[in-house]
Every structure is written in C-alpha cells, then in structure tokens.
N, C-alpha and C positions, 0 to 999 in steps of 0.2 A: 775229544768228549763224546761225539758222535761214533768213534769207533767203538769205544768202551760199553757203549750201550747197545750195539749191534752184537758185540762178542758175548755181551749178558743177556740176552735175548735168546741168541743162537744156541747158548748153554743150556739156557730154562727149555726151549722147546727140544732140544738132543736129550734131555733128563727127563721131561715128560712122555717124549716117544718112546723111551726104553722102558718104561714104567708098563707098558703095556704089552710089552713081548713077552710070551708064553715062554722063550727059553731062559728068561731071567727069574720068572716067579718061584715059588719056593711051595713046594707040592707037598710037602709032610704037614704044614698047619692049613687048618681050614676057619677060615672067619666067616659069620652067619651076621647077618644083618637084617635086621626086622624092621621095617617101616608100616607106619600105621599113625593113627590118631586116637588120642585117648576118648570113652565116650562111657556114658551111664544112661541109663534107663529111666526115665522121669514118669511116675504114676500119682498124678494132681486130679484128686476129685474134690468137690466139695458143695455145699448149698448158700445162696447169698438173698437174705432175709432182710426185710426193714426193723424199723425198732419195736414193731408190735409182732415179729415173727411172721409177717405175710411173705411168702416167696415171691421174689421179683423176676418174672418175667422177661426176657429179652436181654438183660444186662450183659455187658461184652466184658470178656475176662482175656488178659493180656499175663501169660508164665515167662518169665525173663529168668535167666539162669547167668552162667559165665559171663563177665563183662556185660552185664545187664543186657544180654541180646535176648531176643527172642526164642522161646522153645516151641517148636509147632505153629499150628496154625491159630488164631485169635478163636476165641470161644464163645458162643451165648447160649447162655442159661435157657432151661426147657420151662414148662409151665409152673414145674416145682421146684425151680428157681437152682436146679442142678445143674453141674457141669463137671466134664472129665476128660482128662488128657491121660494119653500115653505116647510119649515119644522118646526118640533115643537123641542126646546133644553131648557137646561136652563137659564134663565134670565141672560143678561149680560150689562154693563154699556154702552159699545163700541161695536160697528160689524167693525170686518177688512174683508176687500176685497181685496184678493191677486189675481193680472192679470200676467198669464206666458203666453209668446209667446213661441210656442215649437220650431218653426223654428229659433229662438233667431236673427232673423231680428228687434224686437223689446225688450226694457229693460225691464224686470220684474219692474212693478209697484204696487202699495197697497194705498187702503184709510180706512181712518176709519173714523165711523159714530158714534155718539152719538145715543143710541137706546131710542127712545121716544115710551111708549106701551100705545094704546087705549084700552079699555077694556069693554063689555057688561055687562050690570048690572045684566042679569041672570046666569052669570057662575061665580062661586065663589069657593073658595076653595086656591088653590094652581097656579091658573091659573092667570100670570100676565097681560096677553092679547095680543094683534096683534103688531107686528113693522114693518110698511112697509116702506122699501126704496129702492127709484128709483135713478139711478144715471147714467152719461154718464163718461167712461174711456178714456183718450188717452194716447197712448202709444208714446213714441219716439223711 
C-alpha cells in the first residue's frame, strides 16, 4: 500500500514539474487571464428630518451594500440634516441606509433601495457602473 502511494505521488510530482517546462508548452495558443474584483461607484445623498420637517443635525448614517457590509465611513448629518457619500464597493442588488439618532430622541430607522446602475461605454471589465440614490428620511 505504501509503495502504491509513493508511486502515485512521484507520478504526480513528475507530471506537475513537466507542466512548467517551456519545451512542452504550446506556443501557438495565447491564453489571457484577467484578475480582479467587480465594483461599482455609489453616490448616496439625502436629508434626515423629523415629522415636522425640521432637519436633524448630528444623525448617524450607515450605508450598507453587498452582504449587508458597510460601504465607506459612517456619516453624520450637517445642520441642514444633509449627508452625502461617494464610494466604490462590491456591486449589490439592494442598498440599506440606516439612520441612528445619537440623542435617542428619535427611533432608529432604515430604508432599503434597489440598486440600479448606469455605465459609461468606455469603462469595461469589472466595473458595474454608478448607482445614484437620493432620499429623504423622516424619523419619528
């Protein structure tokens, strides 16, 4: 049994080492391998307000994409309640926007958007395109 395993392993090593030999390589066929990761550009912006349409300053925004992973940094709304994110990440079918009020005056809320991509013709390969989302979020 041990002898058979040694013969099998020796044959496998000989076969693999012969594959690297330039003498045995076929020169007529060119194989191109492209390595990379698909990606898209996300442009998410919006406004956070309360039920009386008053902008909420300092609300925390988390944008989540593929596999519910965070895209970019956590955002904080300005004095007008506005936020904006431009970031590249793995393409996703849906984008989740989570809004948290650190003062706990309002309940945490989230929105889910279906991602639609626009793509310029000159960009090829793994680039999926741009996903633009503009939203207004009202906290209760």
